[in-house]
N, C-alpha and C positions, 0 to 999 in steps of 0.2 A: 432390386434390393437384397431380395434373398440370395443372389447370384452374387453379390458382394459378400455377403456374411460368410458363403459355401467356401470363397477365396480365402477366407481367413481375414477380411477387413473389419475393423472394429467401427461401427456406425455410432456416433452421437448425435447429441441433440442438432437439428430439429427432426432426425430420419429416426432415432430410436432413445429409448430412455431405460434406464436401469428399473427393474422393478423386484426390488428385493423382498417385499411383501409376501410375493410368491415364492422365491426360493434362492439360491445361490446362482448365480449367471444367468438369470431370468430379465428378461428385456421386454419392452412393449416397441414392434416397428409401427410407426405412421403411414399410412398409405392413403394419400389423398385423388380420390375418385372424380368425376363430375360433379355429382349431387351428394356423396355419401364419403365420409372420412371412415377409412378402416384401421382397426389395429389387430397386430397380428403378435400374440405372445408366445415368445420362444425362450431355449434354452441354447446356450452353446455349451457343447460338450467338445472334448478334442477331436471325435471322430463323428459328430453329426451334430445338426442345428434340428431340435425336436420341437415341433409345432404343437404348441398347448392347446389355444384356442385362437378363432377367428371372429370378430366382431364389429359393427359399425358403431362407432363413438358417437355418444350424443351428449354426453356433459362432461365435465371437466374431471370427475373422478373414474375411474373403473369399477365396473358394477360389482359389487361384492359376491353375488353371483358367478360371475368371472372368474375372479380370485380364488373361489373355492374349487370349482372346476377345476381349474388349472392345479390347485394342489393334489386334487385328488387324481388326476391324472400323471402327476409325477410318481406319486406314489405306486399307482399300477406299474408306471413304467419302470421303476428302479427294482420293483417286484420283491 
């Protein structure tokens, strides 16, 4: 799925959803593994896909600590 994003494809549900709570152009990619459902929080820029966090999803809501970590990483990235 990351390769599809790199090629410029826009993914929607059920593979990806917008996470505006983190920032503009931020999304959550859903990856189902055998026993775990992984989430990859990313931002799409014109020249890059920025991976902000990867975590195992265990509840319906994105954990507040993940949201805060992603926001902090964006601030550092934007410098």
